[in-house]
C-alpha positions, 0 to 999 in steps of 0.5 A: 612808674608807668601810669594806669592811663598809659597801660590802658593806652598800650593795651588799646593799641595792642588790641587795634594792632591785633585786630588789623592783623586778624583782618589783613591776615585773611586777605590773600598774599600778593604772591599767592592765589589765595590764603587759607580762606575756605569760608570765602568759597561759594557753596555753588557756581554756574558753569556752562548752565550747570549748577556745581556744588563746590564743597563736595566737588571731587576731580572726575579724572583718574590721575595718571601720567597721561593726565599729568602730561595733558595738564602740563600742555594746558599750563604751558599754553595758557598759564606759563606766561604769568605763573612761570615755568617753575610755578613761582609766579615769575612768568614772562608777563609777571611784572606786568600785573599788580599784584603779581601772579600767584606763586603756587609754591607759597605756603598759603597758595591753592595747595593749602585748599581743596582742589574744588577751590582751584576749580572755582578760581580758574573757572571764575578768575579775578572778577569772582573774588569777594568784594571785601578783597577790593582793591586786591584786583587779581588779574586772573582771567575767568577761563570757563569760556576758554578751557573745557572742564577736563582741561581745568582738572588736568591743569589742577592735577599738574599744578598740585603735583609739580608744586608739591614736588618742588616744595619737598625737601627730602631729595635723595642726593646723587653721588656723582653727576651722570648721563642717566641722572641727567636724562631723568632731570631733563625729562622732568624739567626740560623736555616740555619746552626743548622736546624729548629728543632735544630738537626744541619741539616741546609743547612750550617751544614757541610760547615766547621769542626766542624759541626754545634752544635746539640742542642737536645743533650744539650751539647756545648763544651765550658762550665763552667760546668764539662765534659758531663754536661749541660751548664749554661745560661751564657755559652750559652749566651757567646757562642752566643756572642763570636762565634767560631773562625776558624769555620763558627759560627760568633760572634752575639754580634751585636744582642741586649742583649734581643735577645741573652737572648731570644735565650738562652731560645729558644735553651734550649727547643730543649733538654729535659735535661734542663727541667729535670734539673729544675724538679729534683731541681739540681744546676750547679756545676760551675768550679772555675778558681783560680788566676794564679800563677807566671810563673817559670822555675820549673813550666815550667819543670814540665809542660813539663813532664805533657804535654808529659805524658798526652797531646802529644798522641793527640797534639804531642810533639810540639803541632802541632796535630801530636800525635801518637793517632791522626790518631785513633781519627780523622774521619771527616765524623763523626765530630771527628776533629783534636786536636787543633794546640797549636802553633797557640793560635789565633785560640783557640776557647775559647781564649788563656789567661791562665784562658781560657786554664785552664778552657778548661783543667778542663772541657774538651770539651763535644762530643770530645776526649778532656777529663777533667783533674779531680781534683781527679787526677790533682791539680790546681798547675799541671794544671797551670804547663801544661798551662805554658808549652802550652804557650811556644809552640807558638810565642809571637804574631800572625805572620804578612803578609808583604805588600812586602816581601824583599829578602835579598842579600847573599854574598856566597853560598846559604843555601840549607838545611832547617836545616841550621842555616842561615835560623833562622837569617831571618825574617819570612813572613807568608801567610794565605791559604784557600780552592779554592771555584770555582771548584766542587772538593774542599777542605772540611776541610783544615788542612793546613792554612798558609805557612811561607816563607824566601828567599835569593839570590846571584849574580846567584841564589835564594833560598826559605825556606818554612814551613807549618804545616801538622799533617801527613807525607807521610810515604815514606819520612821516607826512603828518608829524615829526618823525626821525628814524635811525639812518643807515651807517655812514659809508667809508669816504671812498664809497660816499657820493656827493648827493643822497636820494631822500625818500619821497613822502608822497607814496607813503601809505599807512600800515594795515593796522595802526600803532595805537595806545590807550589810557583806561579809566573807570567811567564812575569811581568812588568809595561806593563803586567796584573797580572794573575788571582791568581787561576793559571792564564789563556790562556792570562796570564800564571803562572810559578809554582815551585811544590814540592811533597813528592813522587816522592820526587822532585821539578818540574817547571810547567806552568798553564793557569787555575786551571785544566790546568797545564803542566810540563816543558820539562826535558831540562828546569828543573833547580830546586833543593830541600831538605826537612825535617819533624819535629813534624807536620811541613814540612821545604823545600828549593827550589833553582833556577837560577835567570835567565834561558834560558827558558824565554818563560816559566820561571819567571826571577828575577832581583834585585830591581824588584817587582814580584807577588808571590802566594802559593798552598798546598795539604794535600795528606793524606786528599785526596787533589789533583788537584783542591782540594787544599788551595791557597793564593792570590797574594802578592809581593816580591822584591829583595833588 
């Protein structure tokens, strides 16, 4: 028999659970811009000195195909990198921010709100969210100083129209794939990037690297046919279905099978090569991938030798895109992009299985510097040897980003050298980075996409260990610290000379812009403080930056009240120490400072047991990144155990 006390206790628990459900159901979903919380929209707002009454605000534009087109351009230029081509919150930078950008297809997205709500959220961004949502921390910028009112209303029309179309389930089935149907789907879904004529000149063509594919040439990178040959229908169908990870090309697998087949038929009309292929009675010579052999240490040894001789010139000794020939290949304005960073297989665009890597080696990538490994020169066994070695260049799984980064206490002197073996004993914490999108001077094609962080503290000090991949080192560092770059591949014995000329360090000059990285903290933070905006805070909520630069090679303490409003602290307040090394396309850095400083007005103060927000900024100097041209993270948390 259940006691009366037990019954009361259960009712009490159910009441508490219900209470929490009510409270948290009012908070926006991580994957949505907002939940159904109309009462949280202010009644008025100021825009460009004008008072806007939101509750009765109606769109001033006449909705039409033209305004929809204009809205699509605004979306592509300003929103697609975060919210994605499909409006599902999975843009190129989506993993760089937490919570991730809004999924406009979510039931509780802005589609459940009046357009005036979307107008407010776009104009004022994350900083205008009600305080009760802290620490929800939307990374949504405020666009009121960037976009005109017409731009905002046009993009609102685009989002509402396209998202509603995507959410409709009453699609009319197509009886058979056809060029006519393919043209309609292409104009609706593809022309915005690939252009009306298929030559890759749509509004979204150059928003990411590589550029949108030019179909007139009749080539795609990922094929089952040899290098330079046209793809099969299945190759085109798979490319549409799979998309291209790491670019703005999404996976279109949500389209019906017939729509994708129709797209294949229509895309083939852009190039004369397909018709000529049929007219001449040619047949496809598809590359057959055999079953992979058993992995062995002898295969790994052979694979390493083959990789160094044939692949390291571009991909580098450790596969981090830092090969000696890379600088001669990369030319972003012409779409000659960086070789793939083989230490990050989750970003392989075809996929990272052994068979997929084998096929990439056998076919090469048309229109790029990646050649095919011909059967005349390389036997299947040799290709498998290279595949086995490539798989050892990366971790077993994609690194995880912790909700809270626990900083261990260390009894003794903290390690200050990035090569100190003590750092290898600690777990890695990975934080993705993406370009800031609000300022006009922004990173077009970022190479730095994440930072790995470890940390230790003792009774007096705290030390952070940071690693990030950058295929080019600031040359001046070769005169100041330990630098190891990937050498050119060894020449055949008959071409080798007895001595090699070494580069003189005396003539090395720093890059025009330094390679840099910064850790960001709130200046003050406890239960009473509002977390600063992640883009370097504002005048009411400043941030403390610990910024290391390659030249002059040192770390400085700074304060910021906005992305362009950064000041270096006075000399008597500087207390950071740093040491850096560069190994085969990867920087390793240690930053150390006292837990408690005398400058409590400008410095973050560390206390054990406290949870402190942390964020990161990075600049690739060789790519001209400086100031607001940088990659950033949103806020995460650390806790001193």
